[in-house]
C-alpha positions in Angstrom: 0.2 0.2 0.0 1.3 3.1 -0.9 1.9 5.5 1.8 -0.3 8.8 1.8 1.6 12.6 1.6 0.4 12.9 5.1 2.9 10.2 6.2 5.0 11.1 4.2 5.9 14.4 5.5 5.5 13.0 9.9 8.3 10.7 8.4 10.8 13.6 7.1 9.7 15.6 10.5 8.7 14.3 13.0 11.4 13.2 16.1 10.4 10.3 17.8 9.1 11.1 21.6 11.4 8.0 22.3 14.4 9.8 21.2 13.2 13.3 23.1 15.9 13.7 26.1 13.7 17.5 27.1 13.6 19.8 28.3 10.6 21.0 26.7 11.0 24.5 24.8 8.7 26.7 24.1 6.9 27.2 20.7 7.6 23.5 20.0 5.3 21.9 18.2 4.0 18.2 19.5 2.5 15.5 17.2 0.0 13.7 19.5 -1.0 10.1 19.0 -5.1 11.1 18.1 -2.8 13.3 14.8 -3.5 16.2 16.6 -0.7 19.2 16.6 -0.3 20.8 20.3 2.0 23.9 20.9 4.0 24.2 24.2 3.5 27.6 25.8 6.7 28.8 27.6 9.7 26.9 29.2 8.3 25.8 32.7 6.7 22.7 32.8 5.4 19.7 34.7 7.1 16.6 34.7 6.5 14.0 31.8 4.3 16.4 30.3 3.7 20.3 29.3 1.5 22.9 29.3 0.2 24.5 26.0 -3.1 23.9 23.3 -4.3 22.3 20.8 -4.0 24.0 17.3 -5.0 21.7 15.0 -7.2 18.7 15.1 -8.5 15.8 12.2 -11.6 17.0 11.5 -13.8 15.9 8.8 -15.3 18.4 7.6 -12.2 20.8 8.0 -11.3 23.7 5.9 -7.1 23.1 6.9 -5.1 20.6 3.9 -2.8 18.8 5.6 -0.9 17.1 2.7 -4.3 16.1 2.1 -5.8 15.2 5.2 -8.6 17.7 6.6 -8.5 19.2 9.9 -9.6 22.5 12.1 -8.6 24.8 14.4 -9.5 25.5 18.1 -8.1 29.2 17.8 -9.3 30.9 14.5 -12.5 31.2 12.3 -14.0 33.2 10.1 -16.7 35.4 10.6 -18.5 37.1 7.5 -15.1 36.1 5.3 -12.6 37.5 7.8 -10.5 35.2 10.1 -10.6 36.4 13.5 -8.7 35.2 16.5 -11.5 33.7 18.7 -11.1 34.4 22.9 -9.5 32.8 25.1 -12.2 31.5 27.2 -13.2 29.5 23.6 -10.0 28.4 22.3 -9.6 26.5 26.2 -13.3 25.2 25.6 -12.0 23.6 22.4 -9.6 21.8 23.8 -11.9 19.5 25.8 -14.4 19.7 23.1 -12.3 18.2 20.4 -9.9 15.8 23.1 -12.5 15.5 25.8 -10.3 12.6 27.6 -7.5 15.6 28.3 -10.0 17.2 31.2 -9.4 14.3 33.4 -5.9 14.3 33.3 -5.4 18.5 34.2 -5.3 18.2 38.3 -5.0 21.8 40.2 -3.1 24.4 37.4 -0.9 26.2 38.8 -2.4 30.1 38.4 0.2 31.1 35.1 -1.5 27.6 33.4 -4.6 28.3 34.2 -5.4 29.5 30.1 -2.9 26.3 28.9 -4.2 22.4 29.2 -2.1 20.1 30.7 -0.3 17.6 27.9 1.0 13.9 28.6 3.9 13.4 27.2 3.0 9.9 26.6 0.4 11.1 24.8 2.7 12.5 21.8 4.4 10.4 18.8 7.1 13.2 18.9 8.0 16.4 18.1 9.2 19.3 15.4 12.6 20.2 16.1 12.7 23.9 15.0 16.7 23.8 14.1 15.9 20.5 12.3 12.9 21.5 10.7 14.4 24.6 9.1 17.6 22.5 8.3 15.4 20.3 6.0 13.2 23.5 4.5 16.3 25.1 3.3 17.5 21.7 1.7 14.0 21.8 0.1 13.0 24.9 -0.3 15.4 27.0 -2.8 13.3 30.4 -1.7 12.9 29.6 2.0 16.8 29.6 2.1 16.7 32.5 0.2 14.4 34.7 2.4 16.1 33.3 5.8 19.6 34.5 4.1 18.4 37.9 3.1 16.6 38.2 6.3 19.9 37.1 8.6 22.3 39.6 6.6 19.3 42.5 7.3 19.4 41.1 10.8 23.2 40.5 10.6 22.5 37.5 12.1 24.1 33.8 11.5 21.0 31.8 9.4 22.4 28.6 11.0 21.3 30.0 14.6 17.7 29.6 13.3 15.0 27.9 13.8 10.8 27.7 12.5 7.9 27.8 14.5 3.9 27.5 13.1 3.3 25.4 10.3 6.5 25.1 8.9 7.8 23.0 12.0 6.2 20.0 9.9 6.7 21.3 6.4 3.5 23.0 5.9 4.6 26.0 3.3 2.7 28.7 2.4 3.9 32.1 2.4 5.4 33.3 5.5 8.1 32.6 7.9 7.9 31.8 11.6 11.6 32.1 12.0 13.2 31.1 15.6 16.4 33.3 16.4 18.0 31.2 19.2 20.8 33.5 21.0 21.9 35.2 23.9 19.1 37.8 25.8 21.4 40.7 24.4 22.0 39.2 21.1 18.2 38.6 20.8 17.5 41.9 22.0 19.7 43.5 18.9 17.8 41.6 16.4 14.7 43.3 18.1 16.3 46.9 17.5 17.0 45.9 14.2 14.0 44.9 13.0 12.1 48.0 15.1 14.8 50.7 13.2 13.9 48.7 9.4 10.4 49.3 10.3 10.9 53.0 11.5 13.0 53.5 7.8 10.3 51.5 5.9 6.9 51.1 7.1 5.4 49.5 4.2 7.1 46.8 5.8 4.6 46.4 8.7 1.8 43.9 9.4 -1.5 44.2 9.9 -3.4 40.7 10.9 -6.2 39.6 12.8 -7.0 42.9 13.8 -3.7 44.2 15.0 -0.5 45.7 14.4 2.8 43.0 14.9 5.2 44.9 16.5 8.1 42.7 15.4 6.6 41.2 11.7 7.8 42.8 9.2 7.9 42.2 5.2 10.9 41.5 3.1 12.5 39.9 0.5 9.1 39.1 -0.7 8.2 37.1 2.6 6.3 37.5 5.7 8.7 37.5 8.6 7.0 36.0 11.9 10.1 36.1 14.3 10.1 34.3 17.8 12.9 34.5 20.0 14.5 31.2 22.2 16.9 31.6 24.9 20.6 29.7 23.7 21.3 28.2 27.0 18.9 26.9 29.9 20.3 29.4 32.3 19.7 32.1 30.3 16.0 31.1 31.0 14.8 33.7 33.5 11.8 32.2 34.3 12.4 28.5 33.6 11.5 26.7 37.0 9.1 28.8 39.5 6.4 28.3 41.0 3.7 31.3 42.3 0.8 31.6 44.5 -1.8 33.9 44.1 -1.5 37.1 47.0 -4.2 39.4 45.0 -7.0 38.3 42.0 -8.2 40.8 39.9 -5.6 44.2 40.3 -6.2 47.2 38.1 -2.8 48.9 38.0 -1.2 51.1 35.5 2.8 51.1 35.3 6.2 51.9 33.4 7.7 49.5 31.5 11.5 50.0 33.1 13.9 46.9 32.1 12.6 45.0 28.8 15.5 42.4 28.3 13.0 39.6 28.6 10.0 40.8 26.7 10.4 39.1 23.4 9.6 35.4 24.9 6.9 33.6 26.3 6.4 34.4 29.1 7.4 38.2 28.7 8.9 39.2 32.1 9.4 43.5 32.1 9.6 45.2 35.6 7.2 48.1 35.6 7.6 51.3 37.7 5.9 54.4 39.3 2.8 51.8 39.4 -0.3 53.5 40.3 -3.6 51.1 41.0 -7.1 51.9 40.0 -8.2 52.3 44.1 -5.2 54.9 44.9 -3.6 52.3 47.1 0.5 51.8 46.6 2.3 49.8 45.0 5.9 49.4 44.7 8.0 49.0 41.5 7.4 44.8 40.7 8.0 42.3 37.7 5.1 41.7 34.8 4.8 38.4 33.8 2.5 38.1 30.6 1.6 34.6 30.2 -0.1 35.7 26.6 1.8 34.7 23.4 -0.2 37.8 21.4 2.1 39.7 23.8 5.5 39.0 22.7 7.6 41.5 21.5 5.0 44.4 22.6 6.3 46.0 25.6 9.5 48.6 25.5 11.2 50.0 28.1 9.4 53.6 28.5 5.9 52.5 27.3 3.0 53.1 30.3 0.3 50.4 30.1 -2.9 49.5 31.7 -3.8 46.1 33.3 -5.6 43.9 35.3 -3.8 41.5 36.8 -3.0 39.0 39.7 -1.1 39.8 42.8 1.3 36.5 42.7 4.3 35.6 45.1 7.4 34.8 42.3 9.6 32.0 43.9 12.6 31.0 41.9 14.5 28.0 43.3 18.5 29.7 44.4 16.6 33.3 44.1 14.1 33.8 46.5 10.4 34.9 46.0 9.2 38.4 45.5 6.1 39.8 44.7 5.1 40.0 41.0 2.6 40.8 38.6 0.6 38.3 36.4 -1.7 39.1 33.2 -3.2 35.7 31.6 -5.7 37.3 29.0 -4.5 39.1 26.6 -7.5 41.5 26.6 -6.5 42.6 30.1 -3.0 44.7 29.0 -3.1 47.5 26.7 -0.1 50.2 25.7 -1.8 53.6 26.9 1.2 55.4 26.0 4.1 54.7 24.1 8.1 55.2 25.3 10.6 56.9 23.4 12.2 55.5 20.7 9.5 53.8 19.0 
């Protein structure tokens, strides 16, 4: 019997779960035994499992064609012919609608993972390694190799230090590249600065999609480039291993972004100064942790933000406990003033 295109692509791109040594990295796609595609979120995960969301799942009447098989989305939908993001609460409900057996496997979730689902690694056939997939794609598609090399020349980056995310991870080639830059926080910040400089000089390269402008996505070399950033070393990850305890829920605050070194990742981690509570109570400077992927690369030094969040006690082994602010709902964070240099 001839293997279909889907099976051939999985053979080409999938790394069997038995070969996975860990740890789970943010923005990695896993392939479940039910043949759904799951996106891992963040760096701090439960033993033998990871926090994530099913993005695409087999659906007999689905409108997405994956190498000859029909799939549906859990996070997007068409309304009056326009593609839109599904609200966070419905995205979460969709996880258990398409995979109801997961509900019994959730247990008590930490506060930062309330909007995510616990996926046992044992329930996965494998994963799609970001760097490996990029290497395969560059060898298989000359236009991707050319676009990657041109983009890296623009950004003064070694193309061999890139990976891919999104559907390119498993070989679905469309007209954009979710390019992962893998470096130290300082190196990655340099790439982001060059992207922002390019967009300041070439506003026609800006990207508006799904009802919002994406500040570090850009059009270049006849391609839509969607940057992701990954730490090169585990020691560089500020929230690789941590716990959070809730101190106060649903607090309305305003503050100004100070240190933005870790604003490109999930979770976003920035320091807030000049914090003012809506109820008038004083609040000291705090770290802000944003566990929502749409805010990667959006908060920069000097920006004034308004938010509704949770005050937490954040404990990092070896670094003690500090009070911080957590936001997990994308609509509960907005920039109300833009800092200098934007």
